[in-house]
C-alpha positions as CSV (number, residue, x, y, z in Angstrom):
1,M,49.6,22.8,11.1
2,V,50.2,26.0,9.3
3,M,47.7,28.8,10.0
4,D,46.9,31.6,7.7
5,K,48.5,34.8,9.1
6,D,45.5,36.9,7.9
7,L,43.3,34.8,10.2
8,F,45.0,36.3,13.3
9,A,44.4,39.8,12.0
10,D,40.7,39.2,12.3
11,P,39.6,40.7,15.7
12,L,36.9,38.1,16.2
13,Y,39.5,35.3,15.9
14,R,41.5,36.9,18.8
15,I,38.6,36.7,21.3
16,D,38.0,33.3,22.9
17,S,34.4,33.0,24.1
18,R,35.5,31.3,27.3
19,Q,37.9,34.1,28.1
20,L,35.2,36.6,27.3
21,R,32.8,34.9,29.7
22,H,35.5,34.9,32.4
23,F,36.1,38.7,31.9
24,L,32.4,39.5,32.0
25,A,32.0,37.5,35.3
26,A,34.9,39.4,36.9
27,A,33.5,42.7,35.7
28,K,30.0,41.9,37.0
29,C,31.3,40.7,40.4
30,K,33.9,43.5,40.6
31,G,36.5,41.1,41.7
32,F,38.3,37.8,41.0
33,T,37.3,35.9,44.1
34,A,33.5,36.1,43.7
35,A,33.8,35.7,39.9
36,A,35.9,32.5,40.3
37,E,33.3,31.1,42.7
38,S,30.4,31.8,40.3
39,L,32.3,30.1,37.5
40,N,33.4,27.2,39.7
41,I,37.0,27.6,38.8
42,T,40.1,28.7,40.8
43,Q,41.1,32.3,41.2
44,P,44.5,31.8,39.6
45,A,42.9,30.1,36.6
46,L,40.5,33.0,36.2
47,S,43.3,35.5,36.4
48,R,45.4,33.6,33.7
49,S,42.3,33.4,31.4
50,I,41.8,37.2,31.6
51,Q,45.5,37.9,31.1
52,A,45.4,35.7,28.0
53,L,42.5,37.8,26.7
54,E,44.4,41.0,27.3
55,Q,47.4,39.6,25.5
56,S,45.3,38.6,22.5
57,L,43.7,42.1,22.3
58,G,47.0,43.9,23.1
59,V,45.4,46.1,25.8
60,K,44.9,46.2,29.5
61,L,41.3,45.5,30.6
62,I,41.4,45.6,34.4
63,E,43.4,47.8,36.8
64,R,44.7,45.5,39.4
65,S,45.9,46.4,42.9
66,S,45.3,45.0,46.4
67,K,42.7,47.6,47.2
68,V,41.1,48.6,43.8
69,F,39.4,46.6,41.1
70,D,38.4,48.8,38.2
71,L,38.1,48.5,34.4
72,T,40.2,50.5,32.0
73,R,38.5,52.4,29.2
74,Y,39.1,49.3,27.1
75,G,37.6,47.1,29.8
76,H,34.5,49.3,30.0
77,L,34.1,49.1,26.2
78,L,34.5,45.3,26.1
79,F,32.1,44.9,29.1
80,E,29.4,47.0,27.5
81,K,29.6,45.3,24.1
82,G,30.5,41.9,25.6
83,R,27.2,41.7,27.5
84,Y,25.3,42.2,24.3
85,I,27.4,39.5,22.6
86,E,26.8,37.1,25.5
87,T,23.0,37.7,25.4
88,E,22.7,37.3,21.7
89,L,24.9,34.2,21.7
90,G,22.6,32.7,24.4
91,H,19.5,33.5,22.3
92,T,21.2,32.0,19.2
93,V,22.0,28.8,21.0
94,S,18.5,28.6,22.3
95,E,17.1,29.1,18.8
96,I,19.4,26.4,17.5
97,E,18.2,24.0,20.1
98,A,14.6,24.9,19.3
99,L,15.2,24.2,15.6
100,K,16.8,20.8,16.5
101,R,13.7,19.9,18.5
102,G,11.4,21.1,15.8
103,H,9.8,23.9,18.0
104,A,10.8,26.8,15.8
105,G,12.1,27.7,12.3
106,K,10.8,27.9,8.8
107,I,9.9,25.3,6.2
108,S,9.6,25.9,2.5
109,L,7.1,23.6,0.8
110,G,6.5,23.3,-3.0
111,V,3.2,22.0,-4.1
112,G,1.4,21.3,-7.4
113,Y,-1.6,23.2,-8.8
114,A,-4.1,20.6,-7.5
115,S,-2.9,21.1,-3.9
116,V,-5.8,23.3,-3.1
117,S,-7.8,20.1,-2.7
118,Y,-5.9,19.1,0.5
119,L,-3.4,21.8,1.5
120,A,-5.6,24.0,3.8
121,E,-6.4,21.1,6.1
122,V,-2.7,20.1,6.3
123,I,-1.5,23.7,7.0
124,H,-4.1,24.1,9.8
125,E,-3.2,20.8,11.5
126,F,0.5,21.5,11.1
127,Q,0.2,25.0,12.6
128,T,-1.7,23.5,15.5
129,L,1.0,21.0,16.2
130,R,3.9,23.4,15.5
131,P,2.7,27.0,16.1
132,N,6.3,28.4,16.2
133,I,7.3,27.1,12.7
134,S,6.7,29.4,9.8
135,L,5.5,27.6,6.6
136,R,6.3,29.1,3.2
137,V,4.2,27.5,0.4
138,V,5.1,27.8,-3.3
139,T,2.6,26.6,-5.9
140,D,4.2,25.8,-9.2
141,S,4.5,23.2,-11.9
142,M,6.1,19.8,-11.1
143,E,9.2,20.7,-13.1
144,A,9.7,24.0,-11.3
145,N,9.2,22.4,-7.9
146,Y,11.6,19.7,-8.7
147,E,14.3,22.1,-9.9
148,A,13.8,24.3,-6.8
149,L,14.1,21.3,-4.5
150,L,17.4,20.3,-6.1
151,A,18.7,23.9,-5.9
152,G,18.0,24.0,-2.1
153,K,15.3,26.6,-2.4
154,L,12.6,24.2,-1.0
155,D,12.8,21.7,1.9
156,L,10.0,19.5,0.6
157,I,7.7,19.1,-2.4
158,C,4.3,17.5,-2.7
159,T,3.3,17.1,-6.3
160,A,3.2,14.8,-9.3
161,L,6.3,12.7,-9.3
162,N,6.9,12.1,-13.0
163,F,10.5,13.4,-12.8
164,P,13.8,11.5,-13.1
165,S,15.0,9.5,-10.2
166,N,17.7,11.2,-8.2
167,S,19.9,9.5,-5.6
168,S,20.0,12.7,-3.5
169,L,16.3,12.6,-2.9
170,I,13.9,10.5,-0.9
171,I,10.7,10.0,-2.9
172,D,7.5,8.7,-1.4
173,R,4.8,7.8,-4.0
174,T,1.7,8.1,-1.9
175,V,-1.3,8.0,-4.3
176,T,-2.2,7.6,-8.0
177,S,-4.6,10.1,-9.4
178,R,-6.4,9.7,-12.8
179,N,-6.3,12.8,-15.0
180,I,-9.6,13.9,-16.4
181,I,-11.1,16.4,-18.8
182,L,-12.9,19.2,-17.0
183,V,-15.6,21.3,-18.5
184,S,-18.5,23.5,-17.3
185,S,-21.7,21.6,-16.4
186,D,-23.5,23.5,-19.2
187,H,-20.7,22.8,-21.8
188,A,-21.8,21.0,-25.0
189,L,-19.6,18.0,-24.1
190,A,-20.8,17.7,-20.5
191,T,-23.7,15.3,-21.3
192,K,-22.0,13.2,-24.0
193,K,-21.3,9.6,-23.1
194,A,-18.1,9.2,-25.1
195,V,-16.4,12.3,-26.5
196,D,-14.3,11.7,-29.6
197,P,-10.8,13.1,-29.4
198,A,-11.3,15.2,-32.5
199,E,-14.3,16.9,-30.8
200,L,-12.0,18.1,-28.0
201,T,-10.0,20.1,-30.4
202,E,-13.0,22.2,-31.4
203,Y,-12.9,24.2,-28.2
204,P,-10.3,26.5,-26.5
205,W,-7.9,24.7,-24.1
206,A,-6.6,26.1,-20.8
207,F,-3.4,24.7,-19.4
208,F,-1.5,25.3,-16.2
209,T,1.4,27.7,-16.6
210,D,4.7,26.0,-17.6
211,D,3.2,22.6,-17.1
212,R,5.3,20.8,-19.7
213,M,4.5,17.4,-18.5
214,G,0.7,18.0,-18.6
215,Y,1.0,19.4,-22.2
216,Q,3.1,16.5,-23.3
217,R,0.6,14.0,-21.9
218,V,-2.3,15.7,-23.6
219,S,-0.4,15.7,-26.9
220,T,0.4,12.0,-26.5
221,Y,-3.3,11.2,-26.0
222,F,-4.3,12.9,-29.2
223,A,-1.3,11.5,-31.1
224,D,-2.5,8.0,-30.2
225,Y,-5.7,8.7,-32.1
226,G,-4.0,10.4,-35.0
227,V,-5.4,13.8,-34.0
228,E,-3.4,17.1,-34.0
229,P,-3.1,18.1,-30.3
230,P,-4.7,21.4,-29.2
231,S,-2.6,24.4,-28.4
232,A,-3.0,26.5,-25.2
233,T,-5.5,29.3,-25.6
234,V,-4.9,30.3,-22.0
235,E,-2.3,29.5,-19.4
236,I,-3.1,30.0,-15.7
237,N,-1.2,29.2,-12.5
238,T,-3.9,28.5,-10.0
239,I,-6.7,25.8,-9.8
240,E,-9.1,28.5,-8.5
241,G,-8.5,30.6,-11.6
242,M,-8.7,27.5,-13.9
243,C,-12.1,26.5,-12.4
244,A,-13.4,30.1,-12.6
245,L,-12.4,30.2,-16.3
246,L,-14.0,26.9,-17.1
247,K,-17.3,27.9,-15.4
248,R,-17.6,31.0,-17.5
249,G,-16.9,29.7,-20.9
250,Q,-16.5,26.9,-23.4
251,Y,-12.9,26.1,-22.3
252,I,-11.5,22.6,-21.7
253,A,-8.8,21.7,-19.3
254,S,-7.0,18.6,-18.0
255,A,-6.4,18.1,-14.3
256,P,-5.9,15.4,-11.7
257,A,-9.2,13.9,-10.5
258,I,-8.2,15.0,-7.0
259,V,-9.4,18.5,-7.8
260,M,-13.0,17.3,-8.0
261,R,-13.1,17.3,-4.2
262,Y,-12.3,21.1,-4.3
263,V,-14.9,21.6,-7.1
264,K,-17.6,19.9,-5.0
265,E,-16.8,21.7,-1.8
266,T,-16.8,25.1,-3.4
267,G,-20.0,24.5,-5.3
268,I,-18.5,25.3,-8.7
269,T,-20.5,23.6,-11.5
270,L,-17.9,21.7,-13.3
271,C,-17.9,18.1,-14.4
272,E,-15.8,15.5,-16.1
273,A,-16.2,15.1,-19.9
274,K,-16.3,11.4,-20.7
275,T,-13.7,10.9,-23.3
276,R,-13.1,8.0,-25.6
277,G,-10.3,6.0,-24.1
278,D,-8.4,6.9,-20.9
279,F,-6.3,9.9,-20.1
280,W,-3.2,9.1,-18.1
281,S,-2.7,8.6,-14.3
282,T,-0.3,10.6,-12.2
283,E,1.6,9.5,-9.2
284,I,1.3,12.1,-6.4
285,G,3.6,12.1,-3.4
286,I,6.4,13.7,-1.5
287,A,10.1,14.3,-2.2
288,Y,12.8,15.8,0.0
289,P,16.6,15.8,0.2
290,R,18.4,12.7,1.6
291,Q,20.2,14.3,4.5
292,A,21.1,13.2,8.0
293,Q,19.5,16.1,9.8
294,R,16.3,17.6,8.4
295,P,14.8,20.9,9.5
296,G,12.8,20.7,12.7
297,G,9.2,19.8,12.1
298,L,9.7,18.5,8.6
299,D,8.9,14.9,9.6
300,S,5.6,16.1,11.1
301,L,4.7,17.9,7.9
302,I,5.6,14.9,5.8
303,G,3.4,12.7,7.9
304,L,0.5,15.0,7.7
305,L,0.7,15.3,3.9
306,K,0.9,11.5,3.5
307,K,-2.0,11.1,5.8
308,Q,-4.1,13.6,3.9
309,L,-3.3,12.2,0.5
310,T,-4.1,8.7,1.7
311,S,-7.4,9.9,3.2
312,L,-8.3,11.6,-0.1
313,E,-7.8,8.3,-2.0
314,A,-9.8,6.4,0.5
315,N,-12.8,8.8,0.6
316,H,-12.6,10.1,-2.9
317,P,-11.3,7.4,-5.2
318,L,-8.7,8.9,-7.6
319,E,-8.6,6.0,-10.0
């Protein structure tokens, strides 16, 4: 096998970690005999290992004589820096083991705008189970979450799953949520038994920011009735902001029925406008890369999200 000559010019390549460990042991023990015993190797083997390190570095590290064991100025420098390297390497290996066992690390989770309905409980339970894992949560549109997952910027997404199938992803469709029209409880449409599609266009519409799928579905609904679809008067990127906007004006918005749980818990006076015909249903679930070894703790988070979504469907029917 031909090796790149430039590789040997790299000082790090010239230091063997085993040889460095042997040198540090000899320096700490101030002799070969005690160091060899601590390493459970023979004294000649230890001596050859340190000589090989000296040859790699091109300097003498230890002054050898029958009476004196001392480090050269190069040896003192390597001992001082080498102890730090040894400590940091030990910490790094420990952190890697912790990551493998799911006891530490960081997970990036992408969620949809309706996630406020269930996310806080999931985060609390996950942090209780995995207190040493940092959780980064990004709230965005389905399209943005999907693209970020494919780009490796997210470890997991929990959102609407109306995106193309991809062989590199594992997709778990957990629940189906009916989309509804939300208005303030004192809105003119709030008490009507069957709102005609044309009436819906008489009021300003609020959409979630960059929610292309949502806008397309709204447009399809109106097209089915031969009505020109509404344009976005306001775009907003949080469900909290959306609800506050609806409460204070004559705005209309479309959102998954799952958000009604949040509305009821917070006491916001919003309700569903009963439309003529049905809006669409959205599959909500989880997607993550198909890989042999996932980040530590990810399986726990997946399980908690699935449990919470299933619980929402059981206690607050989404159909």
